[in-house]
C-alpha positions, 0 to 999 in steps of 0.5 A: 686860596680856597680849597677845591674838591673835584669829582673825577670821572673816567667811565669805560666799557665795563667799569666806572673809575671815580676819584675825589681830589682836594686840590692835588691830593686824592681823598679816595678813588673807586673802581665800580665794576659792571658785569656783562649781565648788568649792561646787557639790558641797555640797548644804547650807551646813553641808557646807562646814565641813571644806573652809573650815576646812582652807583657813583653817588652811592660810592661818594656817600660810602666814602664820606663825600657829600655831593653838596661838598663838591666844587667842580667835576671833570670827565674824560668826555666822549666822542667829541668833535675834533678839538685841541688838547686841554679843558673844554666846558661842558654845556647842553650843546656838548651833551646833545652832541655826545648823545646824538643818535647817529653816533653808532660807536658811542663811548661810555665816557660820555656818561661822565659828561652827562653826570657832570652837566647834571651837577652843574645844572643842580649845584652850579659848580664848574664842569669840564672835560679834559684831553678829550677822546676827540683831541686831534692835532694831526698835521695836514701832511699826515691827514692825506689819504688816497681817498679824499673822503677818508682823511686820516684823523686822531681819536682816543686815549689822548688823556693817558698818552699825553699824561705819560709823555709829560711824566716821562719828560719831567721824571725820566729825562729831566726835560720839559715835555715841549722839548721832547719827541715821544711815540706813546703806545697805549695798549688796552681793550682798544689802542692808540699810538701817538707821536708827540713833538714839541708838545703837540700830537702831530701824527697817530695810528688809531686802532681802526686803521693799524694794529688790532687789539683784544676787541678791535679789528684793526686795519684790513684790506680796503677792497676786502672790507668793501666786499664784506660790507656789501655781501648781505651777510651783515647789517651796518651795526653788525659790521661795525661790531666786527671792528669795534667790540667783537674783533681782535682777540675776541674774534680769534680766541673768544676772549678779550683777556690777555692773561687768558691768552697767555695761559693758552700759550703756556698750555701749548696753544700754537694758534693763540701764540701766532695771534697774540704775537701778531697783535704785538708785531702790529703795534711795533710796526705802527710805532716804526711807521710813526718814527718815519714822520720825524726821520727816526729822531725820537727821544723815547718810545713809551708803552702804557695802558693795562696790557703793557703790564704783561712782560710777554707783550712789552718785551716782544714790542721792545725787541722790535722797536728799540733800534729807534730809541730806548723804550720806557714801559710805564704800565697802567694809566695816569688818567685820574691824576691828569684829569684832576690836575687839568681841572685844578689848573683851570680853576686856579686860572693857570689854563684857559677853559675852552668854549665848546661852541668855539671848538665846534666853529673851528673844527673844520679848520682844524681838520682841513688839509689845505686852505680853501679846501673843504675837509673830505674833498679835493679841489676841483680841477 
């Protein structure tokens, strides 16, 4: 069996994480940091393509991995349409969709897909995304809201939450992932809280509908939100930024760095303490909310992501949710390994590579709450 050399890309808002694997062994990894000043010159995420690509290629060269030696590439993805978990091949149709102008909340991870597709075009190597941001397997019962035009959906952090759930099942419980039920809370600049049952993410709380985070506004009162959007104070883009980029800890405390906030608290800042613990409490409440979907029958609550390194955060949340089941703190991320492993399974024929066109064609059925009823509508009476 030929050795595969896989470029792994996981691009975030202020960094580009890359790695190269030979089969399942990491050759090197690198985290390329991008300052606010460097990124300020770009009006749209897609304009960062050449800047980030060139830095990635420079890192490959510095670490002795010629671009021509790569046999495959895998990226975290971007705001793809509702899709199942697993691998999806990157083609022009996907890149066009990820870079569509009307998407006002583009995620920088889409640039990884653009770079991978360029490699495919230039070098002919296979490329894919894995456990995409748009992975949505929520069951119909959990999609329904009181406003048919606004059904619930799942978005963000499938890659790390699913990887940590699999890791917890195999390494800490000695079971198969498909035999367990987990609630996984990914805590970072944004958040995602996921309920996995029998290997499927059946319910979730996104960071625009529940807990707030270092830079996300979280869920708010609907009537107040409508008033805010129509009071003439904010443009569409400005209002969106209140909830995606300039909300949460930034709005209250002027920083998105949890370490800075904990220092404020240690220095006696009472307001910072209230805000920080409110963030933690809202995460705990959302975990408890998801437990109701499975009548409280949960094997483990898992806390992961960068902020779960904080004992302040992890201990506060654990104290409020360990009545449900034991809590496992699996701080950090397992995303690079998960991307590489998923891509390798595809290359070895152990996992199917999904076609983006087929995923697009089935997307409406995936988010439909009832047969024959169009997503976002109610049946005519």
